[in-house]
C-alpha positions as CSV (number, residue, x, y, z in Angstrom):
1,M,-53.7,0.5,-31.5
2,S,-56.6,-1.9,-30.9
3,G,-56.6,-5.6,-31.5
4,V,-58.4,-8.8,-30.6
5,G,-57.4,-8.3,-27.0
6,G,-58.4,-4.6,-26.9
7,D,-56.1,-1.6,-26.5
8,V,-52.6,-2.8,-25.9
9,V,-50.3,0.2,-26.0
10,G,-50.7,3.9,-25.4
11,T,-47.8,5.3,-27.4
12,S,-47.5,6.2,-31.0
13,E,-43.8,5.2,-30.9
14,V,-44.8,1.5,-30.7
15,L,-47.7,0.2,-32.8
16,A,-49.0,-3.1,-31.3
17,C,-52.0,-5.0,-32.5
18,V,-53.4,-8.4,-33.2
19,E,-53.9,-9.1,-36.9
20,G,-55.2,-12.5,-37.8
21,H,-53.1,-15.1,-35.9
22,A,-50.2,-12.8,-35.2
23,G,-49.4,-10.2,-32.5
24,I,-47.5,-7.4,-34.3
25,I,-45.1,-5.0,-32.6
26,S,-43.9,-2.3,-35.0
27,L,-41.3,0.3,-33.8
28,N,-42.5,3.7,-34.9
29,R,-39.9,6.3,-34.2
30,P,-38.4,6.8,-37.7
31,A,-36.7,10.1,-37.1
32,A,-34.4,8.4,-34.5
33,I,-34.2,5.1,-36.5
34,H,-36.5,3.7,-33.9
35,A,-34.1,4.1,-31.0
36,L,-35.7,2.7,-27.9
37,T,-37.1,4.9,-25.2
38,H,-38.3,3.8,-21.7
39,G,-41.9,4.2,-22.9
40,M,-41.3,2.0,-25.9
41,C,-39.9,-0.8,-23.8
42,S,-42.9,-0.5,-21.4
43,A,-45.3,-0.6,-24.4
44,M,-43.7,-3.8,-25.8
45,I,-43.8,-5.5,-22.4
46,A,-47.5,-4.6,-22.1
47,A,-48.2,-6.1,-25.5
48,L,-46.3,-9.3,-24.9
49,L,-48.0,-9.8,-21.6
50,A,-51.4,-9.2,-23.1
51,W,-50.9,-11.8,-25.8
52,R,-49.2,-14.4,-23.6
53,D,-52.4,-16.2,-22.8
54,D,-54.4,-15.1,-25.8
55,D,-55.3,-18.1,-27.9
56,A,-55.8,-16.0,-30.9
57,V,-52.1,-15.1,-31.0
58,A,-50.1,-17.9,-32.5
59,C,-46.8,-15.9,-33.0
60,V,-45.4,-12.5,-32.5
61,I,-43.9,-10.3,-35.2
62,V,-41.4,-7.6,-34.3
63,D,-40.5,-5.2,-37.0
64,H,-40.4,-1.4,-37.8
65,A,-43.2,0.6,-39.2
66,E,-41.3,2.8,-41.6
67,G,-37.9,4.3,-42.2
68,R,-34.4,2.9,-43.1
69,G,-33.7,0.8,-40.1
70,F,-35.1,-1.7,-37.6
71,C,-33.7,-0.2,-34.5
72,A,-30.5,1.9,-34.0
73,G,-30.2,1.2,-30.3
74,G,-31.3,2.9,-27.1
75,D,-31.9,6.6,-26.5
76,V,-28.3,7.3,-25.3
77,A,-28.9,11.0,-25.2
78,L,-31.6,10.5,-22.6
79,L,-29.2,8.2,-20.6
80,R,-26.5,10.8,-20.7
81,Q,-28.9,13.5,-19.5
82,S,-29.8,11.2,-16.6
83,A,-26.2,10.6,-15.7
84,L,-25.6,14.4,-15.6
85,S,-28.8,15.5,-14.0
86,D,-30.4,12.9,-11.7
87,G,-27.5,10.8,-10.5
88,G,-28.4,8.1,-13.1
89,A,-31.8,7.2,-11.5
90,G,-33.6,7.6,-14.8
91,G,-31.0,5.7,-16.7
92,R,-31.0,2.8,-14.3
93,A,-34.8,2.6,-14.5
94,F,-34.5,2.5,-18.3
95,F,-31.9,-0.3,-18.2
96,R,-34.0,-2.3,-15.6
97,D,-37.1,-2.4,-17.9
98,E,-35.2,-2.7,-21.1
99,Y,-33.4,-5.8,-19.7
100,R,-36.8,-7.1,-18.5
101,L,-38.1,-6.8,-22.0
102,N,-35.0,-8.6,-23.4
103,H,-35.6,-11.5,-20.9
104,L,-39.3,-11.6,-21.6
105,L,-38.6,-12.1,-25.3
106,F,-35.9,-14.7,-24.5
107,T,-38.3,-16.8,-22.4
108,Y,-41.6,-16.1,-24.4
109,A,-43.5,-19.3,-24.9
110,K,-44.9,-18.3,-28.3
111,P,-42.6,-18.1,-31.4
112,V,-41.2,-14.6,-32.0
113,V,-40.1,-13.5,-35.5
114,A,-37.9,-10.5,-35.6
115,F,-37.3,-8.8,-39.0
116,M,-33.8,-7.3,-38.8
117,D,-34.3,-5.3,-41.9
118,G,-31.9,-2.3,-42.1
119,I,-29.9,-0.9,-39.2
120,T,-30.0,-3.3,-36.2
121,M,-27.7,-2.1,-33.5
122,G,-27.5,-2.0,-29.7
123,G,-31.0,-2.1,-28.3
124,G,-32.2,-3.4,-31.7
125,V,-29.9,-6.4,-31.1
126,G,-31.5,-6.8,-27.7
127,I,-35.0,-7.2,-29.1
128,S,-34.1,-9.3,-32.1
129,Q,-31.6,-11.8,-30.8
130,P,-34.0,-13.3,-28.2
131,A,-36.4,-14.2,-31.0
132,K,-36.6,-17.8,-32.1
133,F,-36.6,-16.6,-35.7
134,R,-34.3,-13.8,-36.7
135,V,-34.6,-12.7,-40.3
136,A,-31.8,-10.8,-42.1
137,T,-32.1,-9.1,-45.5
138,E,-29.7,-7.5,-48.0
139,A,-30.3,-4.2,-46.1
140,T,-29.3,-5.6,-42.6
141,R,-26.5,-3.7,-40.9
142,F,-25.9,-5.4,-37.5
143,A,-23.5,-4.0,-34.9
144,M,-22.8,-3.6,-31.2
145,P,-20.9,-0.3,-31.3
146,E,-21.1,0.6,-27.6
147,T,-17.3,0.8,-26.9
148,G,-17.3,3.9,-29.1
149,I,-19.4,5.7,-26.5
150,G,-17.9,4.3,-23.4
151,L,-20.5,1.5,-22.9
152,F,-20.3,-2.2,-23.5
153,P,-22.4,-4.7,-25.5
154,D,-25.4,-5.0,-23.1
155,V,-29.1,-6.0,-23.8
156,G,-27.9,-9.6,-23.7
157,G,-24.8,-9.0,-25.8
158,G,-22.6,-10.8,-23.4
159,W,-24.7,-13.9,-23.8
160,Y,-24.9,-13.9,-27.6
161,L,-21.4,-12.7,-28.5
162,S,-19.6,-15.0,-26.0
163,R,-21.2,-17.9,-27.7
164,L,-20.1,-17.2,-31.2
165,P,-17.2,-19.3,-32.5
166,G,-13.6,-18.3,-33.0
167,R,-13.5,-15.1,-31.0
168,I,-15.9,-13.4,-33.4
169,G,-17.9,-12.1,-30.5
170,Q,-14.9,-10.5,-28.9
171,F,-14.0,-8.9,-32.3
172,L,-17.5,-7.5,-32.7
173,A,-17.7,-6.3,-29.1
174,L,-14.4,-4.4,-29.2
175,T,-14.5,-2.9,-32.7
176,G,-18.2,-2.4,-33.2
177,A,-17.8,-3.9,-36.7
178,R,-20.9,-3.9,-38.9
179,L,-22.1,-7.2,-40.3
180,D,-24.4,-7.4,-43.4
181,G,-27.3,-9.8,-43.7
182,A,-25.2,-12.6,-45.2
183,E,-22.7,-12.3,-42.4
184,C,-25.4,-12.4,-39.8
185,L,-26.7,-15.7,-41.3
186,W,-23.2,-17.2,-41.5
187,T,-22.4,-16.4,-37.9
188,G,-25.8,-17.6,-36.6
189,L,-27.0,-14.2,-35.5
190,A,-29.7,-14.6,-38.1
191,T,-31.7,-17.8,-38.7
192,H,-33.0,-16.9,-42.2
193,Y,-32.1,-14.7,-45.1
194,L,-34.9,-13.2,-47.1
195,P,-35.0,-10.5,-49.8
196,H,-36.4,-7.3,-48.5
197,D,-39.2,-7.4,-51.1
198,D,-40.4,-10.7,-49.7
199,L,-40.9,-9.5,-46.2
200,A,-44.5,-8.4,-46.7
201,D,-45.4,-11.9,-48.1
202,A,-43.7,-13.5,-45.1
203,K,-45.7,-11.4,-42.7
204,A,-48.9,-12.0,-44.5
205,R,-48.4,-15.8,-44.3
206,L,-47.7,-15.5,-40.5
207,I,-50.8,-13.4,-40.0
208,A,-52.8,-16.1,-41.9
209,G,-51.6,-18.6,-39.3
210,H,-48.9,-20.6,-41.2
211,D,-46.1,-22.1,-39.3
212,P,-43.2,-19.6,-38.9
213,A,-40.5,-22.2,-39.6
214,G,-42.3,-23.3,-42.8
215,V,-42.9,-19.8,-44.0
216,L,-39.4,-18.6,-43.5
217,T,-37.8,-21.7,-45.0
218,A,-40.0,-21.5,-48.1
219,L,-39.1,-17.8,-48.7
220,S,-35.4,-18.0,-47.8
221,V,-32.9,-17.5,-50.6
222,H,-29.2,-18.3,-50.9
223,A,-27.2,-15.5,-49.2
224,P,-24.2,-13.9,-50.8
225,P,-20.7,-14.9,-49.5
226,A,-20.1,-13.8,-46.0
227,R,-17.2,-11.4,-46.1
228,I,-16.2,-12.0,-42.5
229,E,-15.5,-15.6,-43.4
230,G,-12.3,-14.5,-45.1
231,H,-11.0,-13.0,-41.8
232,V,-11.9,-15.8,-39.3
233,R,-8.2,-16.8,-38.9
234,D,-7.1,-13.2,-38.4
235,I,-9.9,-12.7,-35.8
236,A,-9.1,-15.9,-34.0
237,R,-5.4,-15.1,-33.8
238,H,-5.5,-11.4,-33.0
239,F,-8.5,-11.4,-30.6
240,A,-7.5,-14.6,-28.8
241,S,-6.6,-13.0,-25.5
242,D,-9.0,-11.5,-22.9
243,R,-6.3,-8.8,-22.2
244,L,-6.8,-5.7,-24.3
245,E,-3.1,-5.0,-24.3
246,D,-2.5,-8.4,-25.9
247,V,-5.0,-7.8,-28.6
248,L,-3.5,-4.4,-29.4
249,A,0.1,-5.9,-29.5
250,S,-1.0,-8.7,-31.7
251,L,-2.6,-6.4,-34.3
252,A,0.4,-4.0,-34.1
253,G,2.7,-6.9,-34.9
254,D,0.9,-7.7,-38.2
255,D,1.8,-5.4,-41.2
256,G,-1.3,-6.5,-43.1
257,I,-4.0,-4.0,-44.2
258,W,-6.8,-5.7,-42.3
259,A,-4.8,-5.7,-39.0
260,A,-3.8,-2.0,-39.4
261,R,-7.4,-1.0,-40.0
262,E,-8.7,-2.9,-37.0
263,L,-5.9,-1.5,-34.8
264,A,-6.7,2.0,-35.9
265,T,-10.4,1.4,-35.0
266,L,-9.6,0.0,-31.6
267,R,-7.5,3.0,-30.8
268,T,-10.6,5.2,-31.1
269,K,-12.5,3.2,-28.5
270,S,-12.8,3.7,-24.8
271,P,-10.0,1.6,-23.2
272,Q,-12.2,1.2,-20.1
273,A,-15.2,0.0,-22.3
274,C,-13.0,-2.4,-24.2
275,K,-11.7,-4.0,-21.0
276,V,-15.1,-4.1,-19.5
277,S,-16.4,-5.9,-22.7
278,L,-13.7,-8.5,-22.7
279,R,-14.3,-9.4,-19.0
280,Q,-18.0,-9.3,-19.6
281,L,-17.8,-11.9,-22.4
282,A,-15.4,-14.0,-20.5
283,E,-17.8,-14.2,-17.5
284,A,-20.9,-14.6,-19.7
285,A,-19.5,-17.6,-21.5
286,H,-19.8,-19.6,-18.2
287,I,-23.1,-18.2,-17.0
288,A,-25.9,-20.8,-16.9
289,S,-29.0,-18.7,-17.5
290,F,-30.0,-15.7,-19.5
291,A,-31.5,-14.1,-16.3
292,E,-28.1,-14.4,-14.6
293,N,-26.5,-12.8,-17.6
294,M,-28.9,-9.8,-17.5
295,A,-28.3,-9.4,-13.8
296,L,-24.6,-9.1,-14.5
297,E,-25.1,-6.7,-17.3
298,Y,-27.3,-4.5,-15.1
299,R,-24.6,-4.3,-12.5
300,I,-22.1,-3.2,-15.1
301,A,-24.5,-0.7,-16.7
302,A,-25.5,0.8,-13.3
303,R,-21.8,1.6,-12.7
304,V,-20.6,2.5,-16.3
305,L,-23.5,4.9,-16.7
306,M,-22.0,7.2,-14.1
307,L,-18.3,6.9,-15.1
308,P,-16.9,9.8,-17.2
309,D,-16.4,7.9,-20.5
310,F,-20.1,7.4,-21.2
311,A,-21.1,11.1,-21.0
312,E,-17.9,12.0,-22.9
313,G,-18.6,9.4,-25.6
314,V,-22.1,10.5,-26.2
315,R,-20.9,14.2,-26.2
316,A,-18.4,13.5,-28.9
317,L,-20.8,11.4,-31.1
318,L,-24.2,13.1,-30.7
319,V,-23.9,16.4,-28.8
320,D,-20.9,18.3,-30.1
321,K,-20.3,15.7,-32.9
322,D,-16.6,16.3,-33.0
323,N,-15.8,12.6,-32.9
324,A,-12.9,13.4,-30.6
325,P,-13.7,11.8,-27.2
326,R,-11.2,12.3,-24.4
327,W,-11.3,9.0,-22.6
328,N,-10.5,8.7,-18.9
329,P,-8.3,6.7,-18.4
330,A,-6.8,7.5,-21.8
331,K,-4.8,4.3,-22.1
332,P,-5.4,0.6,-21.5
333,E,-2.9,0.4,-18.7
334,G,-4.8,3.0,-16.8
335,V,-7.7,0.6,-16.4
336,D,-6.6,-1.7,-13.6
337,D,-8.2,-4.7,-12.1
338,A,-9.4,-2.8,-9.1
339,R,-11.4,-0.5,-11.3
340,L,-12.9,-3.5,-13.2
341,D,-13.7,-5.3,-9.9
342,A,-15.6,-2.3,-8.7
343,I,-17.7,-2.2,-12.0
344,F,-18.5,-5.9,-11.8
345,A,-19.2,-6.1,-8.1
346,P,-22.7,-7.1,-6.9
347,L,-25.1,-4.3,-6.1
348,P,-26.8,-4.0,-2.7
349,A,-29.6,-6.6,-2.6
350,A,-32.4,-4.1,-3.0
351,E,-30.8,-2.7,-6.2
352,E,-30.1,-5.9,-8.0
353,W,-31.9,-6.6,-11.3
354,A,-34.6,-9.3,-11.5
355,P,-36.9,-10.5,-14.2
356,L,-40.6,-9.5,-14.3
357,A,-42.6,-11.3,-11.7
358,I,-45.3,-12.9,-13.9
């Protein structure tokens, strides 16, 4: 696409242009619900850098061009293939640049408006949560479902989830629970709630140069009741511990329908991924900068990519589609502290993650 600053990207999977006073990044991979590839991350970085010092660009809009979701995550099938075929080199390169995109959005000087309309999961969370303005709609379906494929809530998930109140972040990280738009607004994961049918008007006003805060406030509507609010006490009680065994025991000791459902859900997840996620959020809660958080997540990702549960989780979900992963270790007690210490250990200096040098 071409804009005020000239050609910005060279991939049809990301449409990036300057229109009026806005730089617009539209994900355009509808057959995969806009799941991010390495090339898409690179194209978004290029666009953001091109607009950084362009006085014509007052704000950046991040949305999707068509289809039923904003972004379903990252291309995990590609990551699995890397783990199986090239020792994870391609996967680590993808993570490195995806996390640099996340950090660039987090630190971007111009206001970014992310329209989380439809499915917003995994990598989609990573490119929407750094935005100053995060717009949910009645179609929003937000989740970090990584423990179901042997991963963990990366792309900044440790930073965002660990800072939610009442152990809601730990609940979301472990179970992969889906939140609707009203729940995103109630938890603070969204800043505004707009009807889907008003998004075009919002974007037009941003393109015309109106202040993003004023535009979104003017078009916001009262959201429906947040269903998760009815379970905050259950979440705070059952997910209080950073030990997976304690969480499972607490749920098992409750004969209520909600606890039984969440316990059944947790028993389908990778025990290793769940323990990694709990430790990740515990450490992230005390990290001072987003860059440090992303460096931690890169260390974890570089290790977890090559452990059996990731390839097995993607096999069960996307390859054979039998939804019957065989986790290794199969039980929480098989994931000891030594294993976790190895996953979280610093990488050799030359392999550590760093933000873009700009």
